[in-house]
N, C-alpha and C positions, 0 to 999 in steps of 0.2 A: 399644425400638428406635424411633428417630425417622426422619423422612423424609430426614434427611441421611445415614443410615447404610445405606440400602438403596434400590436402584433395580431394579425388576422391569419388564421391557419385553416386549411381545407385538406381533407384526406384525399380528395379527387385530384388527378393530375391536371385537369382543365375544368372550365365551367361546364355546367350541364348543357349538353348539346341537343337533347330531346327529352320529352316526357316530364315526369315529376309534377310539380305544382302547375295549376292551369289558370289561375285567375286572381283578381284583386277586388276586394269589396270597397264600397265608396269611402268608408272611414280610412282605410289604408291609403287610398289615392290622395285623400286630403293631407294625411301625414307626409306622404312623399312629396306633395306639392310644396309644403312648407320647407322641405329640404332641398328644393330645386331639382327633384328627380322625376317628376311625374310627366313632363311634357312628351318625351318619346313614347311613353306608354299610352297616353291619351291620343297620340297621333297614330300609332301602329296597332293598338289593341282592337279587339272585337267587342263592341258594346252589346250588352244583353238587354235590348230594348223591350222585348216581349217574352212571355213564357207561354208555350203552347202545351195543352193537355190532350192526350189521346187516350181513349178507353176502348175496351172490347165492344165490338158491334154484335148485332143479333146473328149475323152469319158466321161468327166465330173468328173474324179477323179484327181489324182495328178501324176506328173512325175518330176524326177530330171532334173533341168535346167542347173546347173553349180556347181562346187566346187572351191572355191576361197582360195588361200593362205591367212591366217589371220595375216601375218607378219605386224608389226607396225614399221615404220622408223621415225626418228632415235631414238633408245633407247637401253639401256644395255640389258633389257629383252624385247624381241620382240613379246611376246605373252601374252595375258591376261590369268589369272588363276582363276578358280572357286573353291571355298572352303567354308565350313560352317562358318558363322559369329561366331558361338560358339567356333570354333577352334581358330579363330583369337583373340577373347576375352581371351581365355585361355593363349595364347602366351603373350598377354599384361599383364594379371594377374601375370604370372610367372616372367616376367621381373620386374614388380612393386614390387614383393616380395623381390627382392635384395636391394631395397631402403627403404621399408616401411613395418614394422611389421603389421601395421593396414590394408594395402592393400586397396581394394575397400570397402567403407562403404555402405552396401546394405540396402534394405528396407528404403531408405532415399529419400526424395523429397525436391526439392527447392520450398519454399513457396513464397519468395519474394526476390528481389534484388534491391538495390538503391545505389546512390552515396552520400556520406556525407564527403566532404573535410573539413568542419569546425570541425567535431569531431576528425579526424585524417587524415591530408593531405597525409601521407605516406601509410596509409591503408584505402583508401576512399571507398572501396566497402563494403557494408553492406549486408550480405546474411542471410536470415532466413532459416534454414534447420530443417526438421522434420524427426527424426529417430525413427521408431517403435512408432510413434504417439507423441513423446516427442520433442518439438521445442527447438531450441537454436539459438543464433545469433553469426555469425562469421564475423570478419573484415579481409579483404584480400587486397593485392596489386592488384591482377588481378583475374578475373573470366572468364573462357572459358566455354561456354555453347554449348553442342551438344545434346540437349534434344528434338530433333525431330520437326516434322511439327507443333505441337501444343506447341511449346517451351514456358515455363514459363519465361526463360531468355529474350526472344525476346518480350514477351507481357509486362513484367515489364519495359522493356526499351522503350516501345511504338514504336517499329520498325515494320513497315508494310511489309507484303509479297505482292509484286505486281505481277500480272499475272492472269491466269484464269484456270478453269477446264472445260473440254469439256464433253459432255454427252456420254462418251465411257468407258466401263468397261471391265477389263481383269481379268480372274481367274488365279491363280498361284498355281501350285502343285509341291511338292517334293515327289517323290515316286520311288520305284524299279519297272521298267517297264517289263512287259511280252509282247513282240511285235515281229512282223516280219518286221517292218520298218527298212530298211538297214542302215540308217544314224542316229540311235538313239544315238550313241556315238560321233556325230559330232555337233559342234555348228552351228546354222543356222536358216533359216526361211522357213516355209512351208505355201505357199499361195494356197488357194483353193476357190471355189465359195461360200463356207460356211463361210470363215473367214481366219484368220492368226494365226499361232502358232510359237512362238520362242522356239527352242529346246536348252537347256543349259545342257551339260553333267556335272555331279558333281563327287565328290570324292567317293572312295570306303568306304563302311560301315565296322564296326567291324565284321559283319557276312560274309564279302567277296562279298556282292552284290555292285552294282554301282547305285548311285542315279541319277535320271534325273529330271531336273526342266523344266516345261512347262509353258510358258506365253500364255494364251488362250484368243483370242478375242471373247467376248460374242456377241450374236446377238444384233442388235441395239434397239430392242423393246422387252419388256416382258409384259405379261398380269399381271395386278394387281389382287388382291385377289377377287375383285368384278367382274372380267371378262372383265373390260375395259382396253384399252391400255393406257400406261403411256403417259402423255403430254410431249413433247420434250422441254427441256431447260426452264422450268418455275419454278424457285426456287429450293431449296435443298430438300424439302420433297419428290417430286416424285423420285428424284435420290436415296435418302436414302431407299425409299420403294423398288425400283428396286434392289438395292444392297442387301438388306436383303433377297430377293427372289432368289438370285443366290446361289444355293446349290452345294455341291461337286458332286452330281449326275448329275446336269445340266451341270457342267463343263466337266465331263467325257463324257456326251452325245455329247457335242460340239466337244470334242477331237476326238471321234470316227467318227463323220461326216467329219471333216476336213481331217483326215488321210485315208479315204477311197481311195483305196481298202485294205489298210493294217489294221491289228487289233492292238490295243494297250490297255492294261488294267494293273491294279496293279498285281504284282506277288502274286500268291496264298499263303496265310499264312503270308504275310508281310503287316503290317499296313502302311497306308499313313503317311509319315513323317511329312508333314505340308501342309496347303493350306490356301489361303486367296483370297480376291477380292480387286482390286485396281480401283480407278477412275483416268483416265488420267488427269494430271494437270501439269502445269509448272509455278513456281513462284520463284521470287528472292527478297531478302530483300533489302530495299531501302538504307541501310548502314549496315556495318558489325561490327561496334564497337561504343561504347559509350565512349567519351573522357572526361578527366577532364579539369580543367581550363587552364592547361598547354599544352593541345593538345595531351596528352598521352592516348592511348587507354587502358581503364581499364576493360570494359566488352566487350568480344570478342565473336562473333558468328562463329560457325563452323558447318560443316555437314548439316543436314536437317534443322537446325536453320535458315540458311541463304539461302539455295537453296533447293527447293522441285521439284522433277519431278518423273514421273512414274518409271524411270530406276535407280534412284539414292537413295541408302539406305546406311546410314553411321552408324557406331557403336554408340550406345546410352550410353553416360555417361557425367557427368559434372565434370570438374576439378575446384577446388577452390584453388588458390595459396595463402596459408595462410601467408607465409613470403617472400620467394624469388621466382622470376619467373624462373622456370626451366622446361625443356621439358624432359619427361622420355620416 
């Protein structure tokens, strides 16, 4: 593959350095293995061997209810693996370097995409790409968009995401934990009378510590700045107002209450790796491709372009096939 046959663009100036997607399922590992890309992930990732379940105890705190074998049948790799999205992107970047001196063209955004078969039926996809503020037009045979929930590819193709968001918010934290909770290195769920936490063990850092990711269910109501309570389910503004008020401190307060009687806090002297807030939602695109007059899919949606849910986060990049359709 030459630099004339593939253009891969990314809005970000560098690969993701922290946060975002956190794991790979067995089927994905199998696909990456066929591409020769799985070995570093299998070596450095954290295997989810077991799933622990904690529930409320009689004294109002929490107790371990069960530990379940997390094996998935049938599959070559029978465990999911958690690992930083940035590591996965680096593996992809290194592999792309074998085929392209240009690699990923960063600081680039897709401005517009359309089909124009009259101009060139063999290269009917017309894409406007802006790099460092300088626009240019590219004609391609195929375009694959994986540019997220607010996809330019999908919007230009006038494809709707059908589904809904519910009035439920979760905080997410990646950090090195200082804790006496016995199952911090096990994948699982902690249910308490205060809410629910998903515990996701992560890979070892360069400093020798181990990351932990927590998905933290936030309380159903927050006071607004004027002291009133948020109205439930009335438009997007109340939800945005609530989301903006969910701080890192409030997330850790909720973590502490859910984990009682155990303590859990960031390790002293180690910065929080990453945190964010998600609103629960599930949507799916009404179609996954824009076809030409011959019925051939020319603009193809993948990743969060076509499917959006709380638990699904896919690598963010856009592939523009400039000459021949090939998969790298």
